[in-house]
N, C-alpha and C positions, 0 to 999 in steps of 0.2 A: 376085974372082970376079965375074964379072956376072954377073946373073939377068935370062930374058925375060921380060918380062910379058909378050909377047903369046902363048906359048905355060905362061903360068899362068893365064889368063882364059879360055884356051878350056879347058882343065884344068874347072877346077872348074863352068863349064856346061852343059860335060859328065857332070861327076856329081850337079849338079843337075835335070839332064834325067832318069836313069839311076832317081835318088830318087823325083820325080815318076810316072813311067811304073809305077813300084811297088804306092806308095799309088793310084795311078787303077787298075791292075790289082786288087786287094784290093776296093775297092768294086765296081769291076763286077761278079768273081766273089760274095760276099756279096749283091747284089742280085739276081741269075741265083740262088741260091739262094734265094732267099725268093720269087722271084716259081711258081719250081719246087717249093715246097713249099704256095703258093697254090688252089688246085684254080683251073682253068681252066672248068669252065664253069660254075663258079655264079657269076653276076654281083652275086647279091645279097650275099654276102661282101665280093664285090674293092670293091663301094659302101659296103661298112659302114666296109671300112679307110679309103676314103678320106674320109670321114664324122669319122674317126675324128682325123685328124689336122688338115684344115680346122676344123670345130667349127660348128656351122650355125646355132646360137641365137650369138652374138658371141664366134667359138672355142671356145664351150662344150660339148658335147654334150648332142644333144635328150635330155628327156626318154620322148617315147616318140612313135612316127611316124602320123599317123591316117589314114583311106582316105579318097584324093581325091575322091570322089564323093558323101561322107553317111556312107558304110556304116558297121553299128558295128562296129570289125576293128582294133588297131592292133600293130604290128608295136614289140618295143624299138628292133631297128636299122634299115637303110632296106632298099627294095625294091618291087616291081612288082607292081601289080597286073593284071590278068588280060589290059587292052588297055595294057601298057603301060605307064602310069603311074608316075609318081616318088608313095610311100608321105612326105602333110605333113608335116614336122618341127614337135613344138611340144617350144616350149620348157618351162625351169622357172617363170619364169610368168607361164604362159598358162596356169595351171591343166585342167582336166578337157576345159572344152568350150571354143571358139574364141572366144566372144563375152565369156566374161567378162572383168568394167570391175577392172581396179588400181589405186587412189584410195592417196591419201600422204595422214598423219596428217592433217596441215594443210592436205586438203584435206574428207577425212570431216568434220572440225572446223566447214570452216567453210561446207560442207552442211549443217550438221544434221543429221544424217543419226543415224535412232534405227533401234533394232530392235526385235522383239520374237522369242518365244520358242512356235514351232506347239503350242499340246497337244492332248491330247486333250476334247472339253468334250462335256457336254451341255443341250443349249440348247433356246429353249422359242420356238417361233414366233407370232408374237401376226397376229392374223385380223382386221380388223376393219373392219366393214359395215353400212353402212345401212337401215333395219330401221322394221316399220310395226308398231304392238300391235294385238289381234285378239282377238277372242273364241273362245273352248277351246268347238271346232264338238261338240263331248262333250257338253258344259254346254250346253246349248240342249234347250228344251220350248215344246212349243205346247197349247196347249187347246181342244181342239177336240170340240161332245161327238162321242158316238156316234146319237144322237136331238134328235128337234130339241123346239123351245118357246118362251118367252117367262119373257124375264128379267123378273122380279119386283124384283129389287133385286141396285143394285151396290155391294159394302161395298169393291172396289179401284177406286178412278175418276180413273189417275194413270197417266200414263207413266211412271215412274222411279222407283215407290214400289217399297220391299224386301215379300217377301215369306219368309215359313219353309214351308215344308213342313207339308202342311195344314192353313191357314188356309182359312177360306170367298176366294170369292172374287165371286162373286157366288149370289143364291137363284133356280131356274128354276121356273118351273108347266111343265110334260111334258101333255098328256091321254095318249099315250105309255104314258109312266111312271106316269100312275096309275090305269089296264086292267092293269096286267105287277103292280102291286101288288095289287089285289082278288082276280085269278087265283091272286101268291102265296097267298094265304091263306086259298082255296077247294084249293086244292091240297094241302096242306099239313093238311087236317084227314080228303082220304083218302088222298092219296101220298105221306106225309109232312115232310120238310123239304126232302129232296134230291130235289123234284119238278124236271117240266119248267117253270113260271113259275122257279123260282129261278135254272138257268142259266143262261135266255135274260136276265134283268139283271143278272148276269152279263157277259155278255158285251156288253154298253151300258154297262163300267163303272160299272155302279149301288156309288153309295159306301158305303163299310163303316159310318160312320155313321148310315146311314139303314134299312141291313138288319141294324142293332141292331133301329132304330124297328117294323121288323116285324115281325122276333121275339115281340115283346112286345106285337102286335096290333094297332099304329097303321100309318095308312097316312095319310103327311104330305101336305099339299097341298100343299107347292112344298119343293124338295130341293135344300138346299146344297153348292154343289163345289167339293172344297177344293183347291187349287194343288200338283201331281206334285211342285212340288220348288221349295226353296230360292231367293233368290236377285230377278235385279232385272225389272219391267216394260219393257220394250224399244219393245213395240206391243199399244197396248193399241185393237182394237176395235168391244166389247163398249159398249152405254151402254144407259144403264137405262130398259125396259119395248120395249126391241127386241125381232123375231121371227126366231129360226135358225134353218136350217134345219142337220139333223145332215150331218156333217162341218167346215161355218164354225169357222174357224181368229178364237178371240173374242180369247188372248191369247197372247203370244210372253214366256219366262222362262229370263233367262240369270244362270247362277252366275258371278260372276266373282272366285271367290275362286281360281282358276286362268287366267291368259289367255296370248293363247301371242300369241309376239313371229314374223313373217313377216320374216329377211332373207337379203339377194340377194348370193354372193360371188364373186367374179370368178370365170375358168375353171381359169386357175392358182394359187389356191388349194383345189381340191379335193382337192390330195392333206392335205392337210394337218387337214382340221377331218376328223373322225365323228363317229360317234353317239354319246352320254354323254359326251363334250368339257364342260367349265364355263363356262358365258358371261355375263359381264358385260352388266350396259343399263342402260342411260342416256338421261336422258329431258328434252325444253326447260325440262320444266315444274322439274321437280329437278336441278339436274345437279351441284348438290352429294351426290347418291344414286345408290347405284347399285344397282338387282334384278340381285339370282345367278338365274340360272336353268339353264338341261341343255338340248342338242340332244337333239331324242327320231327329228327325221327325216327325211331331203337328198330332196328330192324325185328319182323321176329324169328327168327335162330338162335343158334349158340355153337359154337365150331368145336365138334363132338373130340377132337381132340386137342386147341390150345384150350379150350371152355371158357372162351371169352368171346362175347355179343357186342355188334357191332353197331357204334350210332352213329350221326348225319348229323355235322355240326354247321352252317352255313353262318363266311365270317365276308362283312364287306370287304373290296379289296378296291380304291377309289385310284392309290394313285400304284399297281400295278405289282407294289412287292410281293406276294405269296403268289408264287411262278406251280404249278404242276407236276407233280410227286416230289414237291421237300417234302423232309422231317418233319412230324413238329411235333409236341408236347402240348396238351389239354391237361388246362385244372379244372373244375366243375364244383363246384358249393352250391352243396345239396343243406339248405334248412331240416331240422329236425322238429320233432314233436317235445314239451317243458318236459321232462322230464326232472326226478332226482340224479344229481353223478356226484362225482367225488373224483379226488385224485388218481388217475392209475398208479400210484404207486402206493395205494390201501389196500388196494385190491391180491391177494394170493393167487393165483389162480396153475394148479395143477391137471390143469387141461381138463377133468372131470369133474376135480373140486375147483366154488370158487368161492373164497370167506374174504372177510374184510374183520377190521378187532372192532369193535365198538368198543368207547372211552366209561366205564361205569362212578366213575369218578373212587376217589379214596386209592386212585392208583391201581382198579380195575381193570380188565379187560376182556372180552367176552369174545369167542371169535362165532361170525354168524353167516350161515349159508346164506349170499347170496343171488338170484340172477343177472347177469346182466345181460344190458342191450348194445348198443351203438357207439366203438371206439371214438377219440378221437386223437389227435395229438392233446396229450396235459390228463384231460379226461373219461370217464367211461361212462356209461350210464348205469341204473343201481336203478332195472326194475319192480322188484323185490324186494325184501328181508329188513330194506331202510327207512329211515323217517328223514321226510327237512328239520335242523336242528340238531339230528346225531353229529356224535365227533367218533371220528374213526382216526387211527394210527396210520399216519403217511412214511412214517423211518422207524425199521426197525422193528419192521413185521415180522421177518425170518424166523428170529429169537424169540419176539415171545413169540407165538404160529407152534415154534420145534417145544417151549416151556407147554404149552399150552395142550399137545398134544400128549405127555408125559406126563402132566396129570391125569387126563383124562386116562388115561392106559393104568398109571396106577392107582386111580380110583375102580377104576371096573375090576382091574385083578385082588383089590379088597371088598372088594361086594364080593370078589368070587370066592372068596376066601373065610367071608360070614356065613353066605349060604353052606 
C-alpha cells in the first residue's frame, strides 16, 4: 500500500496550527481577565505592577520611593506627585539619605576612618583675657584736715611707707584748735561736757586721743593727727614746717590687702561669664604662681572700637605680691549646661554649613547637618541634629564628605535626566 506523504504533511501542519491557536487563545483570555481585574482608573497601581516586574534597582524592588521635589514624603509603591512627576526609587543600598556614602571594608581601613560616640557631657568653657592690676577703689583714703595750721613734726616722711590705723602721721599746731580747746574748758564748767565747743571740736575731726587729754584739763599746744586706715602711703604732699589750709590733701593711703584686676573680654565671650565665677590670675613677675580671684562686677558698656567688655576681679593680696599697673592674664572657668557633644574633629564647618558624618553600619556614612553650640578645646556642643549614642566620623571626614557631595551631585543630575 502506498502512502501519500504530501497529505500526511498537510494533516500534521494543520494539527500544530490548531494546537497553537488554542494555547494563544488561553493566554489572551488570561491576560484579558487580569486587565479586567486591575482598576482602570488607578495609574499608580498599574505603575506598581510594572515596577514589580522590571525592578528599578538592577532588577530588584526598591526599598521606597521619595518625593522628586525633596519633600518629606515617601511611598512604598511608585506614584506621582501633584504635578505628575514620578517619585524617585530609593534602593536598599542607598539608605535613608540620597547622599549617603557606602565604602568597602578595605577602603575604610585604607582611609583610616575612626568614629566616636556622641555623648551628653558637662563642659567647662575657658575664657582667657588680658588685664591690669589696680588698687581697690573702696580702700583708698586721703588725709585732708578740716582746719588750718602748721606741720610742726612729720613722722611719716616717705612715699611707700606702710602705716597702721591710728598711727601718728604728723603733729600740727593750729590756732583755731587752741581757741576751741579754751572754749571747751570754760564751757565744761558752765554747761557740762556736752556743750557747743565739744560739738565744734567733733565736727572738725578732733582726734580722740587729744579729747582724753582735754577732758583731764590739759590743753596741748600741738595735736597728733593719726592715720585713718592701715595701708601704704602712695602720695605725700606734707612737708615738715609747711602751712596748710583746711581741706588740703596731705597724704593718700591705700590698703593693698585686696587688689582689683581689670580684664577685657571679647563680646562673644560675654555669655559665658557671670558674677561669682572663679578666676585664676597670673602675672609676668611670678609666672609659676597663680592668684585666685572672683568676678565681682561686669561693666555695662562695650568698647566701640575694641568690641570688648570690662569686668572686675577681686584678688586677695596678703603678702603684697600684686602691685598696681602690673600686666596680668585671667583665666575664667565657666561651667556649661549638659548637652550632646562630639569631638571637634568630627565637624565639617565651612562657615555657612556644619555637617557631621553619622555611621549607619556596614560601611555606610550619612552626612547630617547639625546646629552647634559652645566650643571648648577638643569638643563642641551639638544643639540639634544628633542624639546620644550615635557614632560620628572623627578622621577622614573631608574625604568622605567630598565623595558624598559628588554622589549627591550625580544623583541630582541623573534624576534631572530621568525627568
